[in-house]
N, C-alpha and C positions, 0 to 999 in steps of 0.2 A: 325496811317494810317498806312494801306501796301500798297503796290506798287506792282503791278502786271504789269510781263514784258510779253510780244508775242514775241516768238522766233521761230524760222524756223529751218528746218532741216539743213540749210545752216552757222546756228550757229553765233558766237560773229562776223563776216564777214556780216551778211545780217542786223547786227543791227545799227538803226541811234542812235544819238550823247547822246538825252535823254535817250534814253534806258541802253546805254554804261555808262552814267554817276550814273543812278540810281543804276545799278549792281557795280561798281566801290563805290560807296559811303555807300552801306549796311553792316550792322554787321551782317545779319544772309541772305542767299538765301537757298528757301523750292521750291523743282521740284523734280520729277523723277530722277530716275539716267540717263536715256538717256540726259535729260536736262542739268545736272548736269556736264557731261561728256563733253558736247559742249562749257564749258565755260573756258579761259584762266587760266592758272596757277596765273597771275598777281593779278585774282583777289581774295582777304585776306577774304571777308568772311565768316564766319562759312556755310558749307554747310548740308543742311537737308533733308533727303530722306524722301518722303510723305511713310509714312505706306500702306499694304492694307489691309481691305479696306479704302479708302484716306477720305471720306467723314466727318465718325464717329471721325476719328483722328484730324481734324480742330482748335474745340475747345481748345483741350490739345493743339496743336503747337502753337496757335496765345496765349493763356495763358503763357506758357514758357519764349516766349520772348517779352513776352509787354515792353513796354520803347526802345525796340529796335528798328534799322531803321531793317524794314523787306520788301524782295522784293520776291514774287512768280514769279516763271517761271510757263507759260501756252504757250501749243501749237498753234503756229500763233496767230489767235484773240482770246482774253481772252474771249471776251462776244459771240463768237460763238460757243455752244455746249462746252464751255471751263469755267477752274477753276474761271474764275473773276465773272461770274453769281452768282456761289456758294457763293464765298466769298461775294458779295456785299449783299445776305441777313443775313449776320453774323456779319460786320465789315465796317468800313469805306474804303473806297479802291480809288487807283488813277490807272487809266490803263493806260499802255503805249501798245498800240495796233502794232500791225501786219498783214499783210496780209494772210488772212485765205488760208487753205489749199482749199476751194471751191474758193475762187476767184483767186488762182494761177492755179489752172486745168481748170477754164473756161477762165483764159488767154491763156493756152497751145492749148484749142480746139477751141478757138475764139466763145466760145460761150457767151451771154448777162444772165449775174449771174442772172438779175430780172427775166428768164424767164425759172428759172431751180428750180424745185423742191427738196429740201435736205432732206436726212433721215438718221438720224443717226442710226446705228446699233452697236454703242459702247453700251455694257450693256442691249440693246434693241433687241428683237426680229426681225430677218429679215423680219418678216412677216407684217412689219408696211409699207414694200413697194406696198403692195396688192392696198393699197388703191390710189396711187400716178402711176398704169401703165394705160397708157390712149394711144392709138394710137397716135403717131406725137410728144408725148411729151418727154422733157429730163430730167432725173431725176439723180440726183448724191447721191449716197451711201456711207457714213461715216464708213469704215470697220472697225472689232473690229478686226481681223486679216488675216493672209495670207488664212484662211479657206472661208471668208466671197465673195468673186467674184464668188465663184464655187457656194454658197447656192443662190446667186442672180440668174447664169445662170438657176440654178435647176426650181427656181419661178418664170421666167420669162418662162420657157419652159414648165412648167406644165400649166400655165395661155394663154397657146398659142400665146406666143409674143417670141417662140423661133428663131424668126427672127431678133430680136434686135439684135443693134448693141454696144456691149461694150468695152469702153478701160479701162483700170487699170492703173494709174497712183501711183507709190511707190516712197515714201521720194521725195516727190514733193520739189523742191527750193534746194534740198540737192545734193552733189558732187556724188551720189549715184542714182540720178533717174533714174526710168526707165519708161516707157511705151507702154505696151503691149494692143493692138486690136485683136479682133475676134468676131464672132457671137456667141449667148448666147447657143444655141442647139449644138453646137461643142467648148462648153470651156472648154481645159485642161491645159490652161498658168499657168505657178508658178511664182507667184508673192510673193514682201518682204510683211512682217507683217504690215508695215506702208504703209495703202493704200488707195485709194478712187477708187470706182465704176462709172463710166459717163455712162448713157444708153439713147439710141436712141430708145425709145420704138417703136417696128413696130408689127402690130396684124395683124395673119395669119386670112384668113377669114372665118374661123370656130371657131376664137377665142370670147369668152364671152367679149362682151363688156358691162363694169358696172361703168355709169356717179355716180356721187358726187349728185349726185339730187334724192331726197328722196322719195320712191316707185318701189324700185325694185321688178322685177319679184320676186312672189311666188317662183319657183322652185331655184333661186339663194340660197336657203337655204335650210340647214336640217330640216328638223321638223316632227310633226306626226300628224298635223292638227291644230295643237294649235298655231297660227299664225296671226295678224294682216294682213290681207289679202290686198294687193299691192294698191286699190285705195283708203282704211280705212286709210291707213298709211301713204299715202300721205298729206291726209287730216289731219292727225293728226300731223304728226311733223310740219306742219303748224300753227296748234294750239297751239303746243309746244314751237316755236318760238327759233329755237337753235341760242344763240349766244356765241361767242370765249371765252372761259373760264370758262363757268356755266357748273353746275352738275346737272343731272339728277336723278333721284330714276325712275326704270322700275320695276316697282312692279307688280309680277304675268309675270314673262317676257317670257314663252313659250320657245319661238325658240330664243329670245333675238333682234330680229329685230328692234325694236323701239330703243333701245339703240346703237344699231351698227351704224343706219342709222341716229342718232344724233351725235355719235361721228366722223363717217365720212362727215358729212356736214364741221367740219373745225378741225385741229389738236390738237386743245388745250381743244376742249370741252369734256368732263369726264362724264362718266356716271356708273350707279351701277347695276346691274338686280338682282333680288330679284327672286327666283324659289324655291317652295319647294319640285320638285320632282326631284331626285338626276339624273336620265337619262337624263329630259331635261334642268339641271342646265349644263351635261358635252357636252349635245349637243348647247349649246349656247357659251360655250368656243371653240369648233370646228368653229362654224361660225363665230365669231369674229375673229379666226387667218386666215379663208380663205378669209376675208372681208378687212383685212388691221388695223383692231382694236385691237390685242391681251392686249392692256390696259385696255380693260372692263373688270371691276372686276365683278364677279360673286359670288352673296351669295347666299348659298343651305338652304334656311331655310323659314318657312312659317310667312308671315305678320302675325300680328304686330310687335310680339315678335322678328322677323329678324331685324328690322329696329333699336334696340337699338345699340346705340354707334357706328352708322355710323355718316359719316358729314352731316350735316346740306347741303339739297338739293337746288338749284336753280328753281328747275322745279321739280315735281311729276308727274309721270305718271302711272296712276291704269286701268291695261287691263282685269287683273285677281286677283279673289280672292275680288271683289268688295261688296259683301253682306257679307264680312267675317266681326266678328261685331269687330270695334275698327282701321283697315286698313284706311278707308279714313279721321280718326278722328287722329289719329297718321301722317297721310303725313302732313294734313293742319298744325298741330300743330309744327311740324319739318321744313318747307317750311322757307326760308327766306323772312322777309319784301320786298316785291315786287316780290316776287317768283309766279307763277303759278300752279296751279291744273288742269287736263286733265284727268276725267274719262270718258272710255269707255264703255256704259252697252249693256248687247246683249239681255239679258232674261227680263220679265218683273220686276221681283221682285228687279233686279241691277237697273233697269230703274227706278223705282219708289224709290228705295233709293237716287238715283242723285238729282231726283225733288225735293224728301225733302230738301235735303241737298242746292238745291239751294235756296228755299223758305228761309234758314236761310242766307245764305251766297252771294248771287245772281250769275250772272255770267251770260254765254250763254250757253243756249241750241239749238240744231240743231240734225236732224235726218237724218240720209245716207241710202241712201237707191239705190244699185247698182247692177246693173242686166248684166250677160254677154251671148254674144249670144253664144249659145251649139249646135249639132247635136240635131234633132230630129226627129226620122226616117231617110229619102229623103230626110227634112227639116233642117231649122234653125229658132230656137225659142231663145226669150230670157228668163235665168234662174235667177230669183232674187237668192240674196245671204241673211243671213241673215240682217236686218236692225240694225244699228247701233245707240244709241241716247248717243249723246258725249255731255258732261257739262265743262265749260273751265270756270275758276275763278280767277282774280289776287288779291294775297293778300295783302291787302297797307300799305304802310309804315306807321309804330307806331313809 
């Protein structure tokens, strides 16, 4: 068993008895150089520094010290964006925790931690912050380095949230702790590399307010007309029924709106957008970055061939290429038991195909007809959009 010990910037002085005892009795202590340097000379264990990249090195280090008392040092709470969760997937561990950096920053600011959304920018794109930026919300960004606060400030300013107040806490809990505050659109402070950015979001009157609910305005997306329209998209998302952790295949993704709103529904939702046109695939990536889900995977290729070797989906949406031979069959075959398939058909040919598949597999069939009010001369009239036939079917557990 590996013992994982959380340690703060205050080092040995901040450790409780159980953590000190575990380190004092260890044969081997593994950590980054900064963490190992916090231990007193009296600790006699062999000290092993994690190489970079860290994760691929874990099996080798564990194997090399099998049978020894191994302690792994983690920053703060090992199970909060820490090495503890990574190790738990590979071996049996015992965790001796420590207050997380987020907890310490909330204590400094008087914030309730449960009311704060935490975004990690450590080895992750800072664009993930987009999905958490809402007027009046409090967000905490775990920084990758000293440049992260400026990147956060620029993102907020570009979104129309330049009046947001930022507080950056560096080396929290340590003797060199530094707290700097300012407004995003005027941010110029120099901070330490180990820092957290706490943001109180304030939207300008002209800022674009983007809720997490499905059905974002069509002009939120960069598109060439190939987009599931707002009203249809909202109904489609209800049919898809996103749940935390599920994986969606968005086949014929167009602008990527379905996969993007799927991922915006919960941080753990995953999606793969499959799009045959290169320009649209590039557009999907840009849309995903701007809307806070840079983790959306974009596959440039034509279904069904492009579906090979992809991880099995929990949900499949076919919005484009419905009539292409083998697309629905491939999506249905890959679908996990208990998963659902949703097909949106616009043409008579695609509608007929959906109806034929329903005759074999069952499911629900609905027709969506939406009209929008638009000018007609000096008056206003209803302009109907193309109707959409939607087929939804759940794959029975086998």
